[in-house]
N, C-alpha and C positions, 0 to 999 in steps of 0.2 A: 140337527138337534144340538143344542148347546149343553155341554157337560158342566154342570154347576157343582162345585165341591160342597160337601156338607160342612156347614159352619158350626164349630163347637166353641162354646164359652166355658172355660175351665176356671172355677172359683176355688182356690186352695191357698191358705195362708202360709203354709210351710214352703219356703223357697225351693229346697232340694226336691221335694215331692212334686211341686208344681212344674219344675223344669223337666223331670223325668216323664211325667204324664204328658206334658206338652210335646216332647220329642216323640213319645210313643204314638200319640194321636196324629202328628204330622207325618210320621213314617207310614202310618196306615192310610194316608191320603186325604186327611181332613184339613180344612183351613181352621186354624186354632188361634184364639186370643185368650189371654189369661188375666186374672185379677186376684190380688191378695186380700182385698177387703170387700165388704158388701157395697160400699159407696162406689168403689172402682168398678165392681161388677155391674151395678145399675147403669153407670155412665157408659161402660163399654157395650152393654146390651143395647142401649139406645142407638149407638153408632153402628154396631156390627150386625144386629138383627140375626142372631144365631138360630139354627135349627135345633140345636141340642145344647143344654146347659148341664154341666157336671159340677155339682155343688158339694163342697165339704161341709158336713153338718156341724163342725166345731168352729166355724168362722167366728171370729172374736167380736166383731162390731155390730152384729145383728142376730136375731133369731133366724136360723137357717130356713125353717119352713116358711116364714114370712117373706124372706128374701126370695125363695123359690117361687112363691105365688106372684110376687111383683115382677120377677124376671119373666115368667110365663106371659104376663100381660103385655110385655114389651117385645116378645119374640115373634117369629114368623107364625102364621096361623096354625100350621101343622107342626107342633114342636114337641120335644121330649125333654123332660127334666129328670135327671138322674141324681141320686144322693150317694155320697161316700161317707160311711159312718163306722166308728169304732164299736158302737153298741147298737142293738136292735132299736128300731123306731116303730112305735105303735101309736094307736089312737089318732087324733086329728092331725098331728104333725106329719104322719105318714101319708096322708091324703094329698100333700103338696107335691109328691113325687110320683113319676110313672113307674120307676124302679128304684130299689134301694140295694146298694152293694156294700158289703162289709169290707173294711180295709183289712189287709192289703188287697187291692183290686189287681187282677191280672190283665195283661194286654188282650188276650183272647176273650176274656169275660166282658171287657169293655167294648171291644169291637162287635161281639155277638149282640149285645144290647142295642148298640146303635144301628147295626145292619138289620136286626130284626125289626126295629122301629121303621126303618126305611122301606122294608118290603111288606109289612103287614098293612092291610087296609084299615084305615081309621077315619072316623068322621072328621071333616074339616071344622076347626073352630071358627067362630064368627070373625069376620075381618073388619068389623067396625072399630073405630078408634075409641079406646076407653078413656074416660075422664079420670086421670090419676094424678096424684101429687108429684112434685119433683122428687128426685132422689134424696135431697137434703131434708125436705119436709117429711118424707116417709121415715127416714132414719131417726128423726127427732121425736116421733110419736112414742108415747109410752106403750109398753107391751100389753 
């Protein structure tokens, strides 16, 4: 049996926090790629095909819930999208995420969310290719 590392895409605009979270996730055994902008996240998602996306809701160059939905469409069929937020998220934006964590997020809390996702039974999402615009087209659309 092949042991495949869980791939995590970290989207965080603050350099120091991004580096700390990236180190924490790598030390926990995950394969991690990170992005500081929505455009970089979309491009990295296409290349990396993560199992998990950890999205800062204050990303400056896009609405975070729209970014989360677009990332999910590009991720592995059985994927997890987590939010990191300074404020509670309610209403339709909250629907873009599987779980919402308040900042500051702790290492154990983050690992528990990811490991819980990996062990809980979930319906597989459809594996058909979605017709979606390029990252540049998506980011240029009005909100």
